[in-house]
Rosetta silent file (secondary structure, phi, psi, omega in degrees, C-alpha in Angstrom):
SEQUENCE: XXXXXXXXXXXXXXXXXXXXXXXXXXXXXXXXXXXXXXXXXXXXXXXXXXXXXXXXXXXXXXXXXXXXXXXXXXXXXXXXXXXXXXXXXXXXXXXXXXXXX
SCORE:     score description
SCORE:     0.000 S_00000001
   1 L     0.000  125.271 -179.211  -59.481  263.221  159.258 S_00000001
   2 L   -69.268  151.141  176.884  -61.863  260.642  157.556 S_00000001
   3 L   -70.344  138.675  176.247  -60.601  257.804  155.594 S_00000001
   4 L   -67.180  150.636  177.670  -61.115  258.462  151.852 S_00000001
   5 L   -69.308  157.986 -169.399  -63.877  256.411  150.161 S_00000001
   6 H   -52.018  -49.541  175.477  -62.701  253.382  148.186 S_00000001
   7 H   -50.900  -48.970  179.248  -62.760  255.010  144.815 S_00000001
   8 H   -65.083  -28.886  177.479  -60.825  257.984  145.917 S_00000001
   9 H   -69.531  -32.129 -172.335  -58.383  255.689  147.807 S_00000001
  10 H   -75.632  -41.413  167.630  -57.785  253.680  144.651 S_00000001
  11 H   -56.361  -41.339  171.662  -56.983  257.029  142.713 S_00000001
  12 H   -69.851  -37.178  175.571  -54.554  258.034  145.361 S_00000001
  13 H   -63.867  -40.552  173.793  -52.926  254.599  145.285 S_00000001
  14 H   -56.658  -50.618 -177.327  -52.680  254.793  141.482 S_00000001
  15 H   -62.194  -43.388  178.541  -51.160  258.225  141.665 S_00000001
  16 H   -67.752  -33.335 -177.864  -48.536  257.177  144.372 S_00000001
  17 H   -70.605  -40.412 -178.195  -47.641  254.049  142.241 S_00000001
  18 H   -69.401  -40.084  165.671  -47.087  256.198  139.232 S_00000001
  19 H   -51.548  -49.630  178.265  -45.008  258.675  141.220 S_00000001
  20 H   -60.470  -42.679 -177.880  -42.988  255.844  142.703 S_00000001
  21 H   -65.259  -41.513  173.203  -42.377  254.319  139.352 S_00000001
  22 H   -62.620  -40.361  176.605  -41.196  257.694  137.933 S_00000001
  23 H   -64.836  -50.152  176.379  -38.790  258.151  140.951 S_00000001
  24 H   -53.696  -46.632  179.382  -37.431  254.639  140.369 S_00000001
  25 H   -63.434  -41.657 -177.667  -36.840  255.382  136.645 S_00000001
  26 H   -63.643  -39.996 -179.653  -35.202  258.661  137.492 S_00000001
  27 H   -74.498  -34.572 -177.196  -32.782  257.122  140.079 S_00000001
  28 H   -79.096  -36.722  170.350  -31.905  254.174  137.772 S_00000001
  29 H   -61.943  -32.094  177.744  -31.130  256.508  134.820 S_00000001
  30 H   -71.154  -40.344  174.231  -29.003  258.515  137.022 S_00000001
  31 H   -66.268  -36.898  171.971  -27.183  255.478  138.349 S_00000001
  32 H   -59.415  -44.083  179.705  -26.740  254.255  134.711 S_00000001
  33 H   -61.806  -41.032  174.295  -25.327  257.593  133.713 S_00000001
  34 H   -66.511  -41.199 -176.127  -22.693  257.341  136.562 S_00000001
  35 H   -63.015  -46.568 -173.915  -21.963  253.663  135.761 S_00000001
  36 H   -66.200  -38.852  175.082  -21.453  254.498  132.021 S_00000001
  37 H   -64.608  -42.931  176.569  -19.004  257.307  132.922 S_00000001
  38 H   -69.059  -33.720 -175.646  -17.046  255.177  135.370 S_00000001
  39 H   -74.214  -41.151 -177.311  -16.923  252.180  133.012 S_00000001
  40 H   -65.362  -40.830  178.109  -15.959  254.342  130.065 S_00000001
  41 H   -67.418  -30.785  178.950  -13.119  256.083  132.199 S_00000001
  42 H   -69.425  -35.572 -175.470  -11.896  252.592  133.310 S_00000001
  43 H  -104.056  -11.897 -177.443  -11.675  251.157  129.935 S_00000001
  44 L    79.265   27.416 -176.426  -11.045  254.287  127.847 S_00000001
  45 L  -102.576  175.087  168.396  -14.300  253.826  125.936 S_00000001
  46 L   -80.445  121.604 -178.519  -17.005  256.161  124.796 S_00000001
  47 L   -63.348  -13.603  179.314  -19.741  256.372  127.481 S_00000001
  48 L  -103.330   14.302  176.823  -22.360  256.411  124.853 S_00000001
  49 L   -81.211  147.846 -176.343  -21.260  253.244  123.099 S_00000001
  50 H   -61.859  -23.665  176.495  -23.609  250.251  123.227 S_00000001
  51 H   -67.976  -43.153  173.636  -20.977  248.107  124.847 S_00000001
  52 H   -59.877  -42.455  177.999  -20.592  250.635  127.634 S_00000001
  53 H   -65.043  -40.524  177.666  -24.335  250.934  128.005 S_00000001
  54 H   -68.548  -42.102  170.032  -24.669  247.199  128.183 S_00000001
  55 H   -54.547  -51.917  179.941  -21.973  246.885  130.873 S_00000001
  56 H   -57.056  -39.996 -179.737  -23.584  249.614  132.889 S_00000001
  57 H   -66.856  -39.943  174.805  -26.959  247.833  132.755 S_00000001
  58 H   -57.516  -45.670 -167.982  -25.194  244.512  133.852 S_00000001
  59 H   -65.841  -52.272 -178.489  -23.420  246.446  136.644 S_00000001
  60 H   -53.516  -44.155  175.125  -26.726  247.964  137.857 S_00000001
  61 H   -62.574  -42.635 -172.559  -28.352  244.530  137.863 S_00000001
  62 H   -67.830  -49.493 -174.630  -25.440  242.852  139.678 S_00000001
  63 H   -57.802  -43.033 -179.401  -25.384  245.796  142.320 S_00000001
  64 H   -64.590  -44.576 -178.294  -29.230  245.583  142.798 S_00000001
  65 H   -52.838  -53.894 -174.033  -28.896  241.773  143.064 S_00000001
  66 H   -65.730  -31.304  179.235  -26.219  241.969  145.720 S_00000001
  67 H   -70.280  -41.531  169.454  -28.233  244.527  147.635 S_00000001
  68 H   -58.599  -40.651  179.333  -31.332  242.181  147.647 S_00000001
  69 H   -65.231  -37.735  176.821  -29.148  239.313  148.678 S_00000001
  70 H   -61.485  -42.812  176.380  -27.819  241.401  151.614 S_00000001
  71 H   -60.837  -39.291  175.996  -31.352  242.422  152.512 S_00000001
  72 H   -65.380  -33.328 -171.539  -32.346  238.782  152.543 S_00000001
  73 L  -147.239   88.846 -178.578  -29.478  237.800  154.761 S_00000001
  74 L   -55.886  -17.030 -179.967  -27.840  240.466  156.936 S_00000001
  75 L   -76.708  -13.287  172.737  -25.177  238.096  157.847 S_00000001
  76 L   -69.482  129.568  179.751  -23.846  238.422  154.189 S_00000001
  77 L   -88.148  116.794 -177.606  -21.295  241.213  153.891 S_00000001
  78 H   -55.486  -41.748  179.364  -22.445  243.549  151.110 S_00000001
  79 H   -58.223  -39.220 -178.358  -18.871  244.512  150.402 S_00000001
  80 H   -68.901  -45.088  179.875  -17.895  240.765  149.921 S_00000001
  81 H   -56.592  -41.544 -179.422  -20.796  240.169  147.719 S_00000001
  82 H   -74.181  -35.675  178.118  -19.810  243.144  145.555 S_00000001
  83 H   -63.387  -30.670 -175.484  -16.141  242.261  145.567 S_00000001
  84 L   -73.763  -16.921  174.034  -16.848  238.828  144.158 S_00000001
  85 L   -82.414  -14.987 -171.782  -18.348  240.650  141.086 S_00000001
  86 L   -56.452  -42.450  175.884  -15.214  242.590  140.273 S_00000001
  87 L   -59.360  -33.845 -167.496  -13.696  240.365  137.568 S_00000001
  88 H   -62.702  -22.131  179.844  -16.693  240.114  135.400 S_00000001
  89 H   -64.215  -32.199  179.293  -16.611  243.495  133.729 S_00000001
  90 H   -65.443  -48.766 -172.727  -13.330  242.700  131.835 S_00000001
  91 H   -73.790  -37.421  171.595  -14.602  239.367  130.589 S_00000001
  92 H   -58.466  -48.712 -178.987  -18.050  240.774  129.715 S_00000001
  93 H   -59.678  -40.546 -174.817  -16.538  243.771  127.787 S_00000001
  94 H   -66.781  -40.870  177.499  -14.299  241.418  125.974 S_00000001
  95 H   -62.527  -46.119  178.050  -17.213  239.144  124.947 S_00000001
  96 H   -59.913  -38.132  174.863  -19.472  242.141  123.936 S_00000001
  97 H   -71.702  -38.266  172.030  -16.692  243.559  121.771 S_00000001
  98 H   -59.878  -31.821 -178.553  -16.079  240.257  120.078 S_00000001
  99 H   -77.206  -34.148 -175.785  -19.783  239.913  119.373 S_00000001
 100 H   -73.643  -19.608 -175.913  -19.887  243.561  117.965 S_00000001
 101 L   -76.554    0.000    0.000  -17.072  242.690  115.399 S_00000001
């Protein structure tokens, strides 16, 4: 099979990029839905509240960051990186609720 000409190759690349971005958005939204539900259950909050949403977004960023750190240094234990983040949701929730008042 012949290599596509440059304009066609660019169209294919743009289409793949759009599809990849849509997939990343879909997976991220699913992860946020799961995190909102887990955070709401842990604190007895409404999963649709702005505070729960913000905590879920912080959690996703922290998990993504821990994964990137682990990818950069396979000697680092992913579980240990994530475990060090465990105390922050309580403090972050407290600060967000105080700010909301």
